[in-house]
N, C-alpha and C positions, 0 to 999 in steps of 0.2 A: 190042050184045050178045054180037056172039061170044065178046066174052071170060066171061061169066056161064054158055057151054057148055062152055069149053073145062076137058075130063080137066088131072087135076093128078097127080103123080109121091105116090105114101103114102107118107108121113109118119108119126111118133109122136111125141106129146107127154104131158108130164102134165096131169092135169086138176086142178083146185082141192082133190082130197083126195087127193090122190097117185094116182094109177091111170093107166098107161100107156093113152092113147087115140089108136089107128090111126085114118088117115082113112079105112080099106078098113071102119072096122064102118060106117061112116054109106053104106054104096053102096047104089045103088038110093034113093036119101033124097033129096029137098031138103036141100041142107047149105047153108049162109052161112059164109064163112069172115073173120071179122073179125080184122085185126093191127091190134096197133099197137105204135109203137115210139119210146122218148123218146130225145134223146139229151145 
């Protein structure tokens, strides 16, 4: 469970509407980040 509590570096991505979203926008909120990669 330690991995779930680690802090991550701030980064920015575009949402599905093309707006830039930063992980720091969710500071103080429980956030699940799901990353998918297809090679």
